C-alpha positions, 0 to 999 in steps of 0.5 A: 404969833402975835395976837394981831395977826390973822390965822388966815393964809396969805393969798395974792390979790386977784388981778382985775381981768376977764370974767369967767363967763367971757373967758368961756365964750371966748374958748367956745368961739375959738373952738368953733372957728378953729374947726374945719367945715363939715363935709357935705352929707353923701346924697342918698342912693336908694330910690325914693319910694312913693306911698299910694293913697289908701282906698 
């Protein structure tokens, strides 16, 4: 191996594109949009207890 060649293995050039932050944000947004809406919570069936004032 000639001395002029580097010993670092060749890696393909990184294409310009989307930052990791933007990629993660778009994935989070897609997950929120693709989920069906949450069902409403059932109403409480037990009676509401009233507290009496202390004497």
